[in-house]
C-alpha positions as semicolon CSV with decimal commas, in nm:
position;residue;x (nm);y (nm);z (nm)
1;R;0,000;0,000;0,000
2;V;0,288;0,236;0,075
3;I;0,428;0,187;-0,277
4;S;0,083;0,243;-0,432
5;S;0,037;0,565;-0,233
6;G;0,378;0,685;-0,349
7;H;0,287;0,605;-0,708
8;E;-0,042;0,795;-0,684
9;G;0,134;1,089;-0,520
10;G;0,396;1,096;-0,796
11;R;0,127;1,079;-1,061
12;K;-0,059;1,373;-0,905
13;L;0,263;1,576;-0,888
14;D;0,338;1,495;-1,254
15;G;-0,018;1,588;-1,349
16;L;0,003;1,920;-1,164
17;G;0,341;1,988;-1,322
18;G;0,198;1,918;-1,666
19;V;-0,098;2,150;-1,606
20;A;0,131;2,423;-1,472
21;A;0,356;2,383;-1,777
22;L;0,059;2,410;-2,016
23;L;-0,066;2,719;-1,833
24;R;0,279;2,877;-1,830
25;F;0,353;2,806;-2,198
26;P;0,080;3,034;-2,343
27;I;0,145;3,300;-2,076
28;S;0,519;3,312;-2,151
């Protein structure tokens, strides 16, 4: 379960990073 939680956490971080990158690209 610990590994699964870590995987989900990493996925969320990657997802947020991707969204932030998409939002920053048009702005910049």
